[in-house]
C-alpha positions as CSV (number, residue, x, y, z in Angstrom):
1,M,-16.8,-3.4,2.7
2,A,-16.1,-4.0,-1.0
3,P,-12.5,-4.9,-2.0
4,K,-10.5,-2.3,-3.9
5,V,-9.9,-3.7,-7.4
6,A,-7.5,-2.3,-10.1
7,I,-7.7,-3.3,-13.7
8,V,-4.2,-2.9,-15.1
9,F,-3.4,-3.4,-18.8
10,Y,-1.1,-2.7,-21.7
11,S,-2.7,-2.0,-25.0
12,M,-1.0,-0.9,-28.2
13,Y,-3.9,-1.0,-30.6
14,G,-6.9,-0.9,-28.2
15,H,-8.0,-4.5,-28.2
16,I,-7.0,-5.1,-24.5
17,Q,-8.4,-1.7,-23.5
18,K,-11.8,-2.7,-24.8
19,L,-11.7,-5.9,-22.8
20,A,-10.6,-4.0,-19.8
21,E,-13.6,-1.7,-20.1
22,A,-15.9,-4.7,-20.4
23,E,-14.3,-6.2,-17.3
24,K,-15.0,-3.0,-15.4
25,E,-18.7,-3.2,-16.3
26,G,-18.7,-6.8,-15.0
27,L,-17.2,-5.7,-11.7
28,K,-19.8,-2.9,-11.4
29,K,-22.5,-5.6,-11.7
30,A,-20.8,-7.3,-8.7
31,G,-21.0,-4.0,-6.7
32,I,-17.4,-3.0,-7.2
33,E,-16.2,0.3,-8.7
34,A,-12.8,-0.6,-10.2
35,D,-10.0,1.7,-11.3
36,L,-8.4,1.4,-14.7
37,F,-4.6,1.8,-15.1
38,Q,-2.2,1.5,-18.0
39,V,1.3,0.0,-17.9
40,P,3.8,2.6,-19.0
41,E,5.0,2.5,-22.6
42,T,8.7,1.6,-23.2
43,L,8.9,2.1,-26.9
44,P,10.0,5.6,-28.3
45,E,7.5,7.6,-30.2
46,E,9.3,7.2,-33.5
47,V,9.0,3.4,-33.2
48,L,5.3,3.6,-32.3
49,A,4.7,5.8,-35.3
50,K,6.3,3.2,-37.6
51,M,4.1,0.5,-36.0
52,H,1.0,2.7,-36.8
53,A,0.1,2.6,-33.1
54,P,-2.7,5.1,-32.2
55,P,-2.2,7.7,-29.4
56,K,-2.6,6.4,-25.9
57,S,-5.8,7.1,-23.9
58,D,-5.8,9.4,-20.9
59,I,-6.2,6.4,-18.5
60,P,-3.6,7.0,-15.7
61,L,-0.4,5.0,-15.6
62,I,0.3,2.5,-12.8
63,D,3.3,2.2,-10.6
64,A,4.4,-0.4,-8.1
65,K,3.5,1.6,-5.0
66,T,0.0,2.5,-6.3
67,L,-0.8,-1.2,-7.1
68,E,0.1,-2.1,-3.5
69,Q,-3.0,-0.1,-2.3
70,Y,-5.4,-2.5,-4.0
71,D,-6.8,-5.8,-2.7
72,A,-7.2,-7.4,-6.1
73,F,-6.1,-6.9,-9.7
74,L,-7.4,-7.9,-13.2
75,I,-4.4,-7.9,-15.5
76,G,-4.7,-7.4,-19.3
77,I,-1.9,-8.9,-21.4
78,P,-1.5,-8.7,-25.1
79,T,0.7,-11.8,-25.8
80,R,4.2,-11.7,-27.2
81,Y,5.2,-15.3,-28.1
82,G,2.9,-16.7,-25.4
83,N,4.2,-14.4,-22.6
84,F,4.2,-10.9,-21.3
85,P,5.2,-8.1,-23.7
86,A,8.3,-6.1,-22.7
87,Q,6.2,-3.2,-21.3
88,W,4.6,-5.6,-18.7
89,K,7.9,-7.2,-18.0
90,A,9.5,-3.7,-17.4
91,F,6.7,-2.9,-14.9
92,W,7.2,-6.1,-12.9
93,D,10.9,-5.4,-12.8
94,T,10.1,-2.3,-10.8
95,T,8.4,-4.3,-8.1
96,G,11.5,-5.6,-6.2
97,A,10.7,-3.7,-3.1
98,Q,7.1,-5.1,-3.0
99,W,8.5,-8.6,-3.6
100,A,11.0,-8.2,-0.7
101,A,8.5,-6.7,1.7
102,G,5.5,-8.9,0.7
103,G,3.6,-5.9,-0.6
104,Y,1.4,-8.0,-2.9
105,W,1.3,-11.1,-0.8
106,G,-2.2,-12.6,-0.3
107,K,-3.8,-10.3,-2.9
108,Y,-5.9,-11.7,-5.8
109,A,-5.5,-11.5,-9.5
110,G,-7.3,-12.6,-12.7
111,I,-5.9,-12.4,-16.2
112,F,-7.4,-11.6,-19.7
113,V,-5.5,-11.6,-22.9
114,S,-5.4,-10.9,-26.6
115,T,-3.6,-12.9,-29.3
116,G,-3.2,-12.7,-33.0
117,T,-4.5,-16.2,-33.7
118,P,-6.4,-19.0,-32.0
119,G,-3.2,-20.9,-31.2
120,G,-1.3,-17.7,-30.4
121,G,-1.3,-18.0,-26.6
122,Q,-4.8,-17.7,-25.1
123,E,-3.8,-20.2,-22.4
124,S,0.0,-20.2,-22.4
125,T,0.1,-16.4,-21.8
126,V,-1.8,-16.9,-18.6
127,V,0.2,-19.9,-17.5
128,S,3.5,-17.9,-18.2
129,A,2.2,-15.0,-16.0
130,L,1.5,-17.3,-13.1
131,S,5.2,-17.6,-12.3
132,T,5.4,-13.8,-11.6
133,L,2.2,-13.9,-9.5
134,T,3.6,-16.9,-7.5
135,H,6.8,-15.1,-6.7
136,H,4.8,-12.2,-5.3
137,G,2.4,-14.5,-3.4
138,I,-0.6,-13.3,-5.4
139,I,-3.5,-15.7,-5.6
140,Y,-4.7,-16.4,-9.1
141,V,-8.5,-16.6,-9.6
142,P,-9.5,-18.2,-13.0
143,L,-12.7,-17.5,-14.8
144,G,-13.7,-21.2,-14.9
145,Y,-16.8,-22.6,-16.6
146,K,-19.5,-22.0,-13.9
147,T,-20.6,-18.5,-15.1
148,A,-19.6,-18.7,-18.7
149,F,-20.1,-22.2,-19.9
150,G,-22.6,-21.3,-22.6
151,Q,-20.3,-18.6,-24.0
152,L,-17.1,-20.7,-23.8
153,A,-18.8,-23.8,-25.3
154,N,-20.1,-21.8,-28.2
155,L,-18.6,-23.2,-31.4
156,S,-20.8,-21.3,-33.8
157,E,-18.3,-18.4,-34.1
158,V,-14.7,-17.6,-33.6
159,R,-14.0,-16.2,-30.2
160,G,-11.1,-15.8,-27.7
161,G,-11.3,-16.6,-24.1
162,S,-11.0,-19.7,-22.0
163,P,-11.6,-20.9,-18.5
164,W,-8.2,-19.3,-17.7
165,G,-9.7,-15.8,-18.5
166,A,-11.4,-13.6,-21.1
167,G,-9.7,-13.1,-24.4
168,T,-9.9,-11.8,-27.9
169,F,-8.3,-12.5,-31.3
170,S,-6.8,-9.4,-32.9
171,G,-5.8,-11.0,-36.2
172,A,-2.2,-11.2,-37.4
173,D,-2.4,-7.5,-38.6
174,G,-4.4,-6.3,-35.6
175,S,-7.4,-5.4,-37.7
176,R,-10.0,-7.6,-35.9
177,Q,-11.7,-5.9,-32.9
178,P,-13.2,-7.8,-29.9
179,S,-16.5,-9.3,-30.9
180,P,-19.8,-8.9,-28.9
181,L,-19.3,-12.5,-27.6
182,E,-15.8,-11.8,-26.5
183,L,-16.9,-8.6,-24.7
184,E,-19.7,-10.6,-23.1
185,V,-17.2,-13.1,-21.8
186,A,-15.0,-10.3,-20.4
187,T,-18.0,-8.8,-18.6
188,I,-18.9,-12.1,-17.1
189,H,-15.2,-12.5,-16.1
190,G,-15.3,-9.2,-14.3
191,E,-18.5,-10.0,-12.5
192,S,-17.4,-13.5,-11.4
193,F,-14.0,-12.2,-10.3
194,G,-15.7,-9.4,-8.3
195,N,-18.1,-11.9,-6.6
196,A,-15.2,-14.3,-5.8
197,V,-12.9,-11.7,-4.2
198,S,-15.9,-10.1,-2.3
199,K,-16.2,-13.4,-0.4
200,M,-12.6,-13.2,0.8
201,D,-11.9,-11.7,4.2
202,P,-9.3,-9.0,3.7
203,K,-6.4,-9.6,6.1
204,P,-3.2,-7.6,6.6
205,P,-0.3,-9.2,4.6
206,M,2.2,-11.3,6.4
207,E,5.1,-9.2,7.6
208,G,8.0,-9.4,5.1
209,E,11.7,-9.4,5.9
210,L,12.2,-5.7,5.1
211,Q,9.2,-4.8,7.2
212,R,10.6,-6.8,10.1
213,R,14.0,-5.0,9.8
214,E,12.3,-1.6,9.6
215,R,10.2,-2.4,12.7
216,K,13.3,-3.6,14.6
217,N,15.3,-0.5,13.6
218,K,12.4,1.8,14.6
219,T,12.1,0.0,17.9
220,M,15.8,0.4,18.5
221,E,15.7,4.1,17.6
222,Q,12.9,4.6,20.2
223,R,14.8,2.6,22.9
224,I,18.2,4.3,22.5
225,P,17.2,7.5,24.5
226,Q,15.6,5.2,27.1
227,L,18.8,3.1,27.3
228,K,20.9,6.3,27.6
229,N,18.7,7.6,30.4
230,L,18.9,4.2,32.2
231,K,22.7,4.1,31.9
232,Q,23.0,7.7,33.3
233,T,20.6,6.8,36.2
234,K,22.7,3.8,37.1
235,R,25.9,5.8,36.9
236,Q,24.4,8.5,39.2
237,R,23.2,5.8,41.6
238,R,26.6,4.1,41.8
239,S,28.2,7.5,42.4
240,R,25.8,8.3,45.3
241,D,26.2,4.8,46.8
242,H,30.0,5.3,46.7
243,V,29.7,8.6,48.6
244,D,27.4,7.0,51.2
245,C,29.9,4.3,51.8
246,L,32.8,6.7,52.6
247,P,33.6,7.1,56.4
248,S,32.3,10.4,57.7
249,A,34.5,13.1,59.4
250,Q,33.0,12.2,62.8
251,Y,34.1,8.6,62.3
252,Y,37.7,9.7,61.7
253,K,37.5,12.0,64.8
254,H,36.9,9.1,67.1
255,M,39.8,7.2,65.4
256,L,42.3,9.9,66.4
């Protein structure tokens, strides 16, 4: 059975969304039909208008509970100073329940990015994201060189992406769109990620502390009626034994 894979991204100007669509094509080559999701926007409309951000696509929004239903994720991050943008950070801040219960523990993730310039965080954005994945117990799967060496070693043109994951350069003003080579790397990334996670044997996540407490409370709730019945039965038995121990009227008759 193929693993369930979600491609989750935040994209203000469409660069990361184009990479996400290429990643989905790669997963399809690996025999996996992935689902696309967007991270909810946190900026008000008037601010987005001043930033000349185009309207959002109709791709559904992700939430912490929905993400829990998937076995693996490909995460699209437009860098902000070599790290998550606020929209991604706001999403991760809603995942406290999953962190406490181990809801994402043992799942797999790959990362693709966009930056304004070649030194703008193609690698550091991924490295920064690993802290969040680690706290959730998510296993990071890099792109590596095996399936994309020719593309990543190509120095004949400017391109984003690294063995850490696919990537694109948007330009400082956001005018540059993902190149055919960058989209090719993203497709390879999706396919290699799909092949890698398909080899994994899906196992139920280790029981978290909240799950243990819930199970214990549920067990106690189920046992309370049984304990009450047992206590009542013991009380009745003691009362009956007490009556049986009392001297009979015939006994007292002989005593007189």
